[in-house]
VEXZA-828336 format. One record per residue: residue number from 1; x, y, z of N, C-alpha, C, CB in turn. Coordinates in Angstrom, 3 decimals, padded with zeros to 6 digits, m for minus. Glycine has a CB too. Layout:
<pts>
<pt><n>NUM</n><n_east>X</n_east><n_north>Y</n_north><n_up>Z</n_up><ca_east>X</ca_east><ca_north>Y</ca_north><ca_up>Z</ca_up><c_east>X</c_east><c_north>Y</c_north><c_up>Z</c_up><cb_east>X</cb_east><cb_north>Y</cb_north><cb_up>Z</cb_up></pt>
...
</pts>
This chain:
<pts>
<pt><n>1</n><n_east>m027.354</n_east><n_north>m000.275</n_north><n_up>m025.437</n_up><ca_east>m028.198</ca_east><ca_north>m000.982</ca_north><ca_up>m026.376</ca_up><c_east>m027.711</c_east><c_north>m002.421</c_north><c_up>m026.438</c_up><cb_east>m028.178</cb_east><cb_north>m000.308</cb_north><cb_up>m027.784</cb_up></pt>
<pt><n>2</n><n_east>m028.675</n_east><n_north>m003.364</n_north><n_up>m026.301</n_up><ca_east>m028.276</ca_east><ca_north>m004.766</ca_north><ca_up>m026.343</ca_up><c_east>m028.874</c_east><c_north>m005.526</c_north><c_up>m027.513</c_up><cb_east>m028.662</cb_east><cb_north>m005.439</cb_north><cb_up>m025.068</cb_up></pt>
<pt><n>3</n><n_east>m029.910</n_east><n_north>m004.971</n_north><n_up>m028.166</n_up><ca_east>m030.524</ca_east><ca_north>m005.621</ca_north><ca_up>m029.323</ca_up><c_east>m031.052</c_east><c_north>m004.571</c_north><c_up>m030.291</c_up><cb_east>m031.661</cb_east><cb_north>m006.567</cb_north><cb_up>m028.881</cb_up></pt>
<pt><n>4</n><n_east>m030.979</n_east><n_north>m004.841</n_north><n_up>m031.570</n_up><ca_east>m031.675</ca_east><ca_north>m004.075</ca_north><ca_up>m032.578</ca_up><c_east>m031.008</c_east><c_north>m002.791</c_north><c_up>m033.039</c_up><cb_east>m032.979</cb_east><cb_north>m003.756</cb_north><cb_up>m032.084</cb_up></pt>
<pt><n>5</n><n_east>m031.501</n_east><n_north>m002.281</n_north><n_up>m034.193</n_up><ca_east>m030.970</ca_east><ca_north>m001.036</ca_north><ca_up>m034.756</ca_up><c_east>m031.488</c_east><c_north>000.186</c_north><c_up>m034.003</c_up><cb_east>m031.335</cb_east><cb_north>m000.928</cb_north><cb_up>m036.237</cb_up></pt>
<pt><n>6</n><n_east>m030.705</n_east><n_north>001.233</n_north><n_up>m033.963</n_up><ca_east>m031.082</ca_east><ca_north>002.445</ca_north><ca_up>m033.228</ca_up><c_east>m032.253</c_east><c_north>003.179</c_north><c_up>m033.872</c_up><cb_east>m029.893</cb_east><cb_north>003.380</cb_north><cb_up>m033.128</cb_up></pt>
<pt><n>7</n><n_east>m032.574</n_east><n_north>002.892</n_north><n_up>m035.115</n_up><ca_east>m033.661</ca_east><ca_north>003.586</ca_north><ca_up>m035.802</ca_up><c_east>m035.015</c_east><c_north>002.902</c_north><c_up>m035.614</c_up><cb_east>m033.348</cb_east><cb_north>003.688</cb_north><cb_up>m037.275</cb_up></pt>
<pt><n>8</n><n_east>m035.107</n_east><n_north>001.869</n_north><n_up>m034.819</n_up><ca_east>m036.342</ca_east><ca_north>001.115</ca_north><ca_up>m034.644</ca_up><c_east>m037.243</c_east><c_north>001.732</c_north><c_up>m033.578</c_up><cb_east>m036.024</cb_east><cb_north>m000.323</cb_north><cb_up>m034.281</cb_up></pt>
<pt><n>9</n><n_east>m038.453</n_east><n_north>001.197</n_north><n_up>m033.438</n_up><ca_east>m039.422</ca_east><ca_north>001.634</ca_north><ca_up>m032.434</ca_up><c_east>m038.956</c_east><c_north>001.186</c_north><c_up>m031.047</c_up><cb_east>m040.839</cb_east><cb_north>001.068</cb_north><cb_up>m032.747</cb_up></pt>
<pt><n>10</n><n_east>m039.136</n_east><n_north>002.041</n_north><n_up>m030.046</n_up><ca_east>m038.744</ca_east><ca_north>001.694</ca_north><ca_up>m028.677</ca_up><c_east>m039.975</c_east><c_north>001.611</c_north><c_up>m027.781</c_up><cb_east>m037.741</cb_east><cb_north>002.728</cb_north><cb_up>m028.117</cb_up></pt>
<pt><n>11</n><n_east>m040.023</n_east><n_north>000.596</n_north><n_up>m026.948</n_up><ca_east>m041.068</ca_east><ca_north>000.422</ca_north><ca_up>m025.949</ca_up><c_east>m040.381</c_east><c_north>000.377</c_north><c_up>m024.599</c_up><cb_east>m041.923</cb_east><cb_north>m000.875</cb_north><cb_up>m026.208</cb_up></pt>
<pt><n>12</n><n_east>m040.894</n_east><n_north>001.133</n_north><n_up>m023.622</n_up><ca_east>m040.288</ca_east><ca_north>001.184</ca_north><ca_up>m022.297</ca_up><c_east>m041.065</c_east><c_north>000.271</c_north><c_up>m021.359</c_up><cb_east>m040.256</cb_east><cb_north>002.639</cb_north><cb_up>m021.751</cb_up></pt>
<pt><n>13</n><n_east>m040.359</n_east><n_north>m000.609</n_north><n_up>m020.677</n_up><ca_east>m040.943</ca_east><ca_north>m001.490</ca_north><ca_up>m019.670</ca_up><c_east>m040.221</c_east><c_north>m001.212</c_north><c_up>m018.359</c_up><cb_east>m040.830</cb_east><cb_north>m003.011</cb_north><cb_up>m020.082</cb_up></pt>
<pt><n>14</n><n_east>m040.983</n_east><n_north>m000.940</n_north><n_up>m017.313</n_up><ca_east>m040.378</ca_east><ca_north>m000.636</ca_north><ca_up>m016.022</ca_up><c_east>m040.224</c_east><c_north>m001.909</c_north><c_up>m015.194</c_up><cb_east>m041.221</cb_east><cb_north>000.400</cb_north><cb_up>m015.262</cb_up></pt>
<pt><n>15</n><n_east>m039.102</n_east><n_north>m002.027</n_north><n_up>m014.529</n_up><ca_east>m038.816</ca_east><ca_north>m003.131</ca_north><ca_up>m013.615</ca_up><c_east>m038.487</c_east><c_north>m002.556</c_north><c_up>m012.251</c_up><cb_east>m037.648</cb_east><cb_north>m004.018</cb_north><cb_up>m014.141</cb_up></pt>
<pt><n>16</n><n_east>m038.630</n_east><n_north>m003.353</n_north><n_up>m011.197</n_up><ca_east>m038.377</ca_east><ca_north>m002.852</ca_north><ca_up>m009.846</ca_up><c_east>m036.952</c_east><c_north>m002.336</c_north><c_up>m009.649</c_up><cb_east>m038.655</cb_east><cb_north>m003.940</cb_north><cb_up>m008.845</cb_up></pt>
<pt><n>17</n><n_east>m035.989</n_east><n_north>m002.968</n_north><n_up>m010.297</n_up><ca_east>m034.603</ca_east><ca_north>m002.533</ca_north><ca_up>m010.178</ca_up><c_east>m033.801</c_east><c_north>m003.107</c_north><c_up>m011.347</c_up><cb_east>m033.992</cb_east><cb_north>m002.977</cb_north><cb_up>m008.811</cb_up></pt>
<pt><n>18</n><n_east>m032.566</n_east><n_north>m002.675</n_north><n_up>m011.461</n_up><ca_east>m031.715</ca_east><ca_north>m003.070</ca_north><ca_up>m012.584</ca_up><c_east>m031.450</c_east><c_north>m004.574</c_north><c_up>m012.591</c_up><cb_east>m030.392</cb_east><cb_north>m002.311</cb_north><cb_up>m012.535</cb_up></pt>
<pt><n>19</n><n_east>m031.290</n_east><n_north>m005.175</n_north><n_up>m011.429</n_up><ca_east>m031.059</ca_east><ca_north>m006.618</ca_north><ca_up>m011.363</ca_up><c_east>m032.263</c_east><c_north>m007.390</c_north><c_up>m011.891</c_up><cb_east>m030.751</cb_east><cb_north>m007.045</cb_north><cb_up>m009.924</cb_up></pt>
<pt><n>20</n><n_east>m033.468</n_east><n_north>m006.896</n_north><n_up>m011.626</n_up><ca_east>m034.685</ca_east><ca_north>m007.560</ca_north><ca_up>m012.100</ca_up><c_east>m034.749</c_east><c_north>m007.579</c_north><c_up>m013.626</c_up><cb_east>m035.927</cb_east><cb_north>m006.862</cb_north><cb_up>m011.534</cb_up></pt>
<pt><n>21</n><n_east>m034.378</n_east><n_north>m006.472</n_north><n_up>m014.269</n_up><ca_east>m034.409</ca_east><ca_north>m006.451</ca_north><ca_up>m015.737</ca_up><c_east>m033.320</c_east><c_north>m007.346</c_north><c_up>m016.311</c_up><cb_east>m034.243</cb_east><cb_north>m005.013</cb_north><cb_up>m016.263</cb_up></pt>
<pt><n>22</n><n_east>m032.173</n_east><n_north>m007.384</n_north><n_up>m015.679</n_up><ca_east>m031.123</ca_east><ca_north>m008.290</ca_north><ca_up>m016.145</ca_up><c_east>m031.553</c_east><c_north>m009.743</c_north><c_up>m015.998</c_up><cb_east>m029.823</cb_east><cb_north>m008.045</cb_north><cb_up>m015.371</cb_up></pt>
<pt><n>23</n><n_east>m032.165</n_east><n_north>m010.069</n_north><n_up>m014.871</n_up><ca_east>m032.648</ca_east><ca_north>m011.435</ca_north><ca_up>m014.659</ca_up><c_east>m033.716</c_east><c_north>m011.804</c_north><c_up>m015.676</c_up><cb_east>m033.201</cb_east><cb_north>m011.594</cb_north><cb_up>m013.243</cb_up></pt>
<pt><n>24</n><n_east>m034.640</n_east><n_north>m010.863</n_north><n_up>m015.947</n_up><ca_east>m035.692</ca_east><ca_north>m011.105</ca_north><ca_up>m016.938</ca_up><c_east>m035.087</c_east><c_north>m011.342</c_north><c_up>m018.321</c_up><cb_east>m036.674</cb_east><cb_north>m009.918</cb_north><cb_up>m016.983</cb_up></pt>
<pt><n>25</n><n_east>m034.162</n_east><n_north>m010.481</n_north><n_up>m018.720</n_up><ca_east>m033.587</ca_east><ca_north>m010.607</ca_north><ca_up>m020.056</ca_up><c_east>m032.830</c_east><c_north>m011.917</c_north><c_up>m020.230</c_up><cb_east>m032.662</cb_east><cb_north>m009.437</cb_north><cb_up>m020.339</cb_up></pt>
<pt><n>26</n><n_east>m032.201</n_east><n_north>m012.397</n_north><n_up>m019.181</n_up><ca_east>m031.431</ca_east><ca_north>m013.645</ca_north><ca_up>m019.251</ca_up><c_east>m032.283</c_east><c_north>m014.885</c_north><c_up>m018.987</c_up><cb_east>m030.290</cb_east><cb_north>m013.601</cb_north><cb_up>m018.258</cb_up></pt>
<pt><n>27</n><n_east>m033.540</n_east><n_north>m014.708</n_north><n_up>m018.591</n_up><ca_east>m034.377</ca_east><ca_north>m015.845</ca_north><ca_up>m018.197</ca_up><c_east>m034.653</c_east><c_north>m016.783</c_north><c_up>m019.374</c_up><cb_east>m035.698</cb_east><cb_north>m015.347</cb_north><cb_up>m017.611</cb_up></pt>
<pt><n>28</n><n_east>m034.739</n_east><n_north>m018.077</n_north><n_up>m019.091</n_up><ca_east>m035.091</ca_east><ca_north>m019.041</ca_north><ca_up>m020.144</ca_up><c_east>m036.444</c_east><c_north>m018.727</c_north><c_up>m020.783</c_up><cb_east>m035.111</cb_east><cb_north>m020.459</cb_north><cb_up>m019.571</cb_up></pt>
<pt><n>29</n><n_east>m037.403</n_east><n_north>m018.221</n_north><n_up>m020.008</n_up><ca_east>m038.725</ca_east><ca_north>m017.898</ca_north><ca_up>m020.556</ca_up><c_east>m038.632</c_east><c_north>m016.794</c_north><c_up>m021.608</c_up><cb_east>m039.680</cb_east><cb_north>m017.473</cb_north><cb_up>m019.431</cb_up></pt>
<pt><n>30</n><n_east>m037.890</n_east><n_north>m015.703</n_north><n_up>m021.312</n_up><ca_east>m037.749</ca_east><ca_north>m014.619</ca_north><ca_up>m022.286</ca_up><c_east>m036.918</c_east><c_north>m015.070</c_north><c_up>m023.479</c_up><cb_east>m037.108</cb_east><cb_north>m013.387</cb_north><cb_up>m021.633</cb_up></pt>
<pt><n>31</n><n_east>m035.847</n_east><n_north>m015.778</n_north><n_up>m023.232</n_up><ca_east>m035.001</ca_east><ca_north>m016.244</ca_north><ca_up>m024.321</ca_up><c_east>m035.778</c_east><c_north>m017.162</c_north><c_up>m025.268</c_up><cb_east>m033.775</cb_east><cb_north>m016.972</cb_north><cb_up>m023.765</cb_up></pt>
<pt><n>32</n><n_east>m036.739</n_east><n_north>m017.921</n_north><n_up>m024.727</n_up><ca_east>m037.542</ca_east><ca_north>m018.818</ca_north><ca_up>m025.557</ca_up><c_east>m038.459</c_east><c_north>m018.059</c_north><c_up>m026.513</c_up><cb_east>m038.370</cb_east><cb_north>m019.733</cb_north><cb_up>m024.678</cb_up></pt>
<pt><n>33</n><n_east>m038.984</n_east><n_north>m016.903</n_north><n_up>m026.076</n_up><ca_east>m039.902</ca_east><ca_north>m016.144</ca_north><ca_up>m026.943</ca_up><c_east>m039.214</c_east><c_north>m015.021</c_north><c_up>m027.715</c_up><cb_east>m041.020</cb_east><cb_north>m015.560</cb_north><cb_up>m026.113</cb_up></pt>
<pt><n>34</n><n_east>m037.984</n_east><n_north>m014.728</n_north><n_up>m027.402</n_up><ca_east>m037.251</ca_east><ca_north>m013.646</ca_north><ca_up>m028.066</ca_up><c_east>m037.281</c_east><c_north>m013.752</c_north><c_up>m029.589</c_up><cb_east>m035.818</cb_east><cb_north>m013.635</cb_north><cb_up>m027.593</cb_up></pt>
<pt><n>35</n><n_east>m037.082</n_east><n_north>m014.934</n_north><n_up>m030.179</n_up><ca_east>m037.129</ca_east><ca_north>m015.022</ca_north><ca_up>m031.647</ca_up><c_east>m038.481</c_east><c_north>m014.633</c_north><c_up>m032.246</c_up><cb_east>m036.788</cb_east><cb_north>m016.421</cb_north><cb_up>m032.077</cb_up></pt>
<pt><n>36</n><n_east>m039.567</n_east><n_north>m014.760</n_north><n_up>m031.485</n_up><ca_east>m040.867</ca_east><ca_north>m014.331</ca_north><ca_up>m031.996</ca_up><c_east>m040.880</c_east><c_north>m012.830</c_north><c_up>m032.244</c_up><cb_east>m041.984</cb_east><cb_north>m014.715</cb_north><cb_up>m031.018</cb_up></pt>
<pt><n>37</n><n_east>m040.264</n_east><n_north>m012.064</n_north><n_up>m031.351</n_up><ca_east>m040.203</ca_east><ca_north>m010.615</ca_north><ca_up>m031.522</ca_up><c_east>m039.167</c_east><c_north>m010.224</c_north><c_up>m032.564</c_up><cb_east>m039.888</cb_east><cb_north>m009.936</cb_north><cb_up>m030.195</cb_up></pt>
<pt><n>38</n><n_east>m037.971</n_east><n_north>m010.731</n_north><n_up>m032.415</n_up><ca_east>m036.895</ca_east><ca_north>m010.294</ca_north><ca_up>m033.308</ca_up><c_east>m037.106</c_east><c_north>m010.756</c_north><c_up>m034.746</c_up><cb_east>m035.564</cb_east><cb_north>m010.806</cb_north><cb_up>m032.801</cb_up></pt>
<pt><n>39</n><n_east>m037.852</n_east><n_north>m011.838</n_north><n_up>m034.941</n_up><ca_east>m038.113</ca_east><ca_north>m012.319</ca_north><ca_up>m036.289</ca_up><c_east>m039.314</c_east><c_north>m011.692</c_north><c_up>m036.952</c_up><cb_east>m038.290</cb_east><cb_north>m013.772</cb_north><cb_up>m036.263</cb_up></pt>
<pt><n>40</n><n_east>m040.073</n_east><n_north>m010.887</n_north><n_up>m036.191</n_up><ca_east>m041.326</ca_east><ca_north>m010.352</ca_north><ca_up>m036.730</ca_up><c_east>m041.493</c_east><c_north>m008.846</c_north><c_up>m036.621</c_up><cb_east>m042.455</cb_east><cb_north>m010.995</cb_north><cb_up>m036.047</cb_up></pt>
<pt><n>41</n><n_east>m040.516</n_east><n_north>m008.151</n_north><n_up>m036.068</n_up><ca_east>m040.624</ca_east><ca_north>m006.699</ca_north><ca_up>m035.978</ca_up><c_east>m039.233</c_east><c_north>m006.083</c_north><c_up>m035.903</c_up><cb_east>m041.468</cb_east><cb_north>m006.286</cb_north><cb_up>m034.753</cb_up></pt>
<pt><n>42</n><n_east>m039.208</n_east><n_north>m004.786</n_north><n_up>m036.098</n_up><ca_east>m037.970</ca_east><ca_north>m004.033</ca_north><ca_up>m035.946</ca_up><c_east>m038.079</c_east><c_north>m003.251</c_north><c_up>m034.648</c_up><cb_east>m037.707</cb_east><cb_north>m003.083</cb_north><cb_up>m037.172</cb_up></pt>
<pt><n>43</n><n_east>m037.193</n_east><n_north>m003.530</n_north><n_up>m033.711</n_up><ca_east>m037.248</ca_east><ca_north>m002.859</ca_north><ca_up>m032.414</ca_up><c_east>m035.865</c_east><c_north>m002.858</c_north><c_up>m031.794</c_up><cb_east>m038.268</cb_east><cb_north>m003.544</cb_north><cb_up>m031.471</cb_up></pt>
<pt><n>44</n><n_east>m035.731</n_east><n_north>m002.163</n_north><n_up>m030.679</n_up><ca_east>m034.467</ca_east><ca_north>m002.141</ca_north><ca_up>m029.954</ca_up><c_east>m034.716</c_east><c_north>m002.589</c_north><c_up>m028.520</c_up><cb_east>m033.823</cb_east><cb_north>m000.727</cb_north><cb_up>m029.991</cb_up></pt>
<pt><n>45</n><n_east>m033.670</n_east><n_north>m003.004</n_north><n_up>m027.851</n_up><ca_east>m033.748</ca_east><ca_north>m003.291</ca_north><ca_up>m026.418</ca_up><c_east>m032.585</c_east><c_north>m002.566</c_north><c_up>m025.759</c_up><cb_east>m033.706</cb_east><cb_north>m004.848</cb_north><cb_up>m026.121</cb_up></pt>
<pt><n>46</n><n_east>m032.913</n_east><n_north>m001.722</n_north><n_up>m024.801</n_up><ca_east>m031.909</ca_east><ca_north>m000.953</ca_north><ca_up>m024.068</ca_up><c_east>m032.135</c_east><c_north>m001.215</c_north><c_up>m022.585</c_up><cb_east>m031.993</cb_east><cb_north>000.588</cb_north><cb_up>m024.401</cb_up></pt>
<pt><n>47</n><n_east>m031.101</n_east><n_north>m001.592</n_north><n_up>m021.874</n_up><ca_east>m031.198</ca_east><ca_north>m001.718</ca_north><ca_up>m020.430</ca_up><c_east>m030.719</c_east><c_north>m000.407</c_north><c_up>m019.833</c_up><cb_east>m030.365</cb_east><cb_north>m002.935</cb_north><cb_up>m019.893</cb_up></pt>
<pt><n>48</n><n_east>m031.638</n_east><n_north>000.316</n_north><n_up>m019.202</n_up><ca_east>m031.310</ca_east><ca_north>001.601</ca_north><ca_up>m018.598</ca_up><c_east>m031.440</c_east><c_north>001.474</c_north><c_up>m017.093</c_up><cb_east>m032.225</cb_east><cb_north>002.733</cb_north><cb_up>m019.142</cb_up></pt>
<pt><n>49</n><n_east>m030.445</n_east><n_north>001.915</n_north><n_up>m016.386</n_up><ca_east>m030.479</ca_east><ca_north>001.802</ca_north><ca_up>m014.934</ca_up><c_east>m031.447</c_east><c_north>002.789</c_north><c_up>m014.301</c_up><cb_east>m029.098</cb_east><cb_north>002.011</cb_north><cb_up>m014.368</cb_up></pt>
<pt><n>50</n><n_east>m031.708</n_east><n_north>003.908</n_north><n_up>m014.959</n_up><ca_east>m032.603</ca_east><ca_north>004.899</ca_north><ca_up>m014.377</ca_up><c_east>m033.178</c_east><c_north>005.773</c_north><c_up>m015.479</c_up><cb_east>m031.868</cb_east><cb_north>005.758</cb_north><cb_up>m013.327</cb_up></pt>
<pt><n>51</n><n_east>m034.498</n_east><n_north>005.931</n_north><n_up>m015.470</n_up><ca_east>m035.160</ca_east><ca_north>006.817</ca_north><ca_up>m016.432</ca_up><c_east>m035.552</c_east><c_north>008.134</c_north><c_up>m015.791</c_up><cb_east>m036.393</cb_east><cb_north>006.142</cb_north><cb_up>m017.018</cb_up></pt>
<pt><n>52</n><n_east>m035.170</n_east><n_north>008.340</n_north><n_up>m014.534</n_up><ca_east>m035.510</ca_east><ca_north>009.567</ca_north><ca_up>m013.836</ca_up><c_east>m036.770</c_east><c_north>009.403</c_north><c_up>m013.020</c_up><cb_east>m035.673</cb_east><cb_north>010.705</cb_north><cb_up>m014.814</cb_up></pt>
<pt><n>53</n><n_east>m036.898</n_east><n_north>010.194</n_north><n_up>m011.989</n_up><ca_east>m038.049</ca_east><ca_north>010.077</ca_north><ca_up>m011.096</ca_up><c_east>m039.333</c_east><c_north>010.620</c_north><c_up>m011.709</c_up><cb_east>m037.767</cb_east><cb_north>010.797</cb_north><cb_up>m009.806</cb_up></pt>
<pt><n>54</n><n_east>m039.225</n_east><n_north>011.447</n_north><n_up>m012.753</n_up><ca_east>m040.432</ca_east><ca_north>012.011</ca_north><ca_up>m013.361</ca_up><c_east>m040.899</c_east><c_north>011.240</c_north><c_up>m014.589</c_up><cb_east>m040.187</cb_east><cb_north>013.447</cb_north><cb_up>m013.740</cb_up></pt>
<pt><n>55</n><n_east>m040.233</n_east><n_north>010.155</n_north><n_up>m014.946</n_up><ca_east>m040.623</ca_east><ca_north>009.376</ca_north><ca_up>m016.126</ca_up><c_east>m041.828</c_east><c_north>008.497</c_north><c_up>m015.803</c_up><cb_east>m039.442</cb_east><cb_north>008.506</cb_north><cb_up>m016.623</cb_up></pt>
<pt><n>56</n><n_east>m042.844</n_east><n_north>008.581</n_north><n_up>m016.658</n_up><ca_east>m044.024</ca_east><ca_north>007.721</ca_north><ca_up>m016.549</ca_up><c_east>m044.133</c_east><c_north>006.988</c_north><c_up>m017.874</c_up><cb_east>m045.346</cb_east><cb_north>008.547</cb_north><cb_up>m016.220</cb_up></pt>
<pt><n>57</n><n_east>m043.928</n_east><n_north>005.687</n_north><n_up>m017.858</n_up><ca_east>m043.896</ca_east><ca_north>004.901</ca_north><ca_up>m019.096</ca_up><c_east>m045.191</c_east><c_north>004.995</c_north><c_up>m019.884</c_up><cb_east>m043.605</cb_east><cb_north>003.454</cb_north><cb_up>m018.782</cb_up></pt>
<pt><n>58</n><n_east>m046.313</n_east><n_north>005.179</n_north><n_up>m019.217</n_up><ca_east>m047.601</ca_east><ca_north>005.225</ca_north><ca_up>m019.912</ca_up><c_east>m047.942</c_east><c_north>006.599</c_north><c_up>m020.459</c_up><cb_east>m048.690</cb_east><cb_north>004.781</cb_north><cb_up>m018.988</cb_up></pt>
<pt><n>59</n><n_east>m047.091</n_east><n_north>007.609</n_north><n_up>m020.260</n_up><ca_east>m047.424</ca_east><ca_north>008.963</ca_north><ca_up>m020.703</ca_up><c_east>m047.632</c_east><c_north>009.048</c_north><c_up>m022.208</c_up><cb_east>m046.334</cb_east><cb_north>009.924</cb_north><cb_up>m020.289</cb_up></pt>
<pt><n>60</n><n_east>m046.983</n_east><n_north>008.209</n_north><n_up>m022.985</n_up><ca_east>m047.152</ca_east><ca_north>008.253</ca_north><ca_up>m024.434</ca_up><c_east>m048.486</c_east><c_north>007.663</c_north><c_up>m024.874</c_up><cb_east>m046.016</cb_east><cb_north>007.514</cb_north><cb_up>m025.112</cb_up></pt>
<pt><n>61</n><n_east>m049.172</n_east><n_north>006.952</n_north><n_up>m023.981</n_up><ca_east>m050.452</ca_east><ca_north>006.336</ca_north><ca_up>m024.328</ca_up><c_east>m051.638</c_east><c_north>007.258</c_north><c_up>m024.048</c_up><cb_east>m050.624</cb_east><cb_north>005.039</cb_north><cb_up>m023.562</cb_up></pt>
<pt><n>62</n><n_east>m051.438</n_east><n_north>008.287</n_north><n_up>m023.268</n_up><ca_east>m052.541</ca_east><ca_north>009.195</ca_north><ca_up>m022.939</ca_up><c_east>m053.057</c_east><c_north>009.869</c_north><c_up>m024.193</c_up><cb_east>m052.096</cb_east><cb_north>010.249</cb_north><cb_up>m021.915</cb_up></pt>
<pt><n>63</n><n_east>m054.354</n_east><n_north>009.737</n_north><n_up>m024.413</n_up><ca_east>m054.983</ca_east><ca_north>010.372</ca_north><ca_up>m025.578</ca_up><c_east>m054.814</c_east><c_north>009.604</c_north><c_up>m026.873</c_up><cb_east>m054.431</cb_east><cb_north>011.736</cb_north><cb_up>m025.759</cb_up></pt>
<pt><n>64</n><n_east>m054.170</n_east><n_north>008.448</n_north><n_up>m026.823</n_up><ca_east>m053.987</ca_east><ca_north>007.657</ca_north><ca_up>m028.038</ca_up><c_east>m055.320</c_east><c_north>007.038</c_north><c_up>m028.449</c_up><cb_east>m052.914</cb_east><cb_north>006.554</cb_north><cb_up>m027.826</cb_up></pt>
<pt><n>65</n><n_east>m055.611</n_east><n_north>007.087</n_north><n_up>m029.731</n_up><ca_east>m056.843</ca_east><ca_north>006.485</ca_north><ca_up>m030.234</ca_up><c_east>m056.717</c_east><c_north>004.961</c_north><c_up>m030.239</c_up><cb_east>m057.166</cb_east><cb_north>007.007</cb_north><cb_up>m031.656</cb_up></pt>
<pt><n>66</n><n_east>m057.791</n_east><n_north>004.257</n_north><n_up>m029.894</n_up><ca_east>m057.747</ca_east><ca_north>002.792</ca_north><ca_up>m029.936</ca_up><c_east>m057.505</c_east><c_north>002.300</c_north><c_up>m031.354</c_up><cb_east>m059.052</cb_east><cb_north>002.194</cb_north><cb_up>m029.386</cb_up></pt>
<pt><n>67</n><n_east>m056.717</n_east><n_north>001.271</n_north><n_up>m031.464</n_up><ca_east>m056.448</ca_east><ca_north>000.690</ca_north><ca_up>m032.782</ca_up><c_east>m057.225</c_east><c_north>m000.605</c_north><c_up>m032.914</c_up><cb_east>m054.925</cb_east><cb_north>000.442</cb_north><cb_up>m032.991</cb_up></pt>
<pt><n>68</n><n_east>m057.649</n_east><n_north>m000.913</n_north><n_up>m034.105</n_up><ca_east>m058.390</ca_east><ca_north>m002.158</ca_north><ca_up>m034.236</ca_up><c_east>m058.909</c_east><c_north>m002.403</c_north><c_up>m035.550</c_up><cb_east>m059.467</cb_east><cb_north>m002.205</cb_north><cb_up>m033.329</cb_up></pt>
</pts>
């Protein structure tokens, strides 16, 4: 865990490899917008090297009702 409380909402974002997520997290572009997220919501950021070959990040969205 690199950001946020463990009791917050988690969103999974897939990257091509572990180096890509590290580069993204350290990028000036992400660092510039990071305060927008951390100042306006409760969430966590976890860098995971592998979620397993059967993990599909969008599986939690299947059947979800549109919000609006």
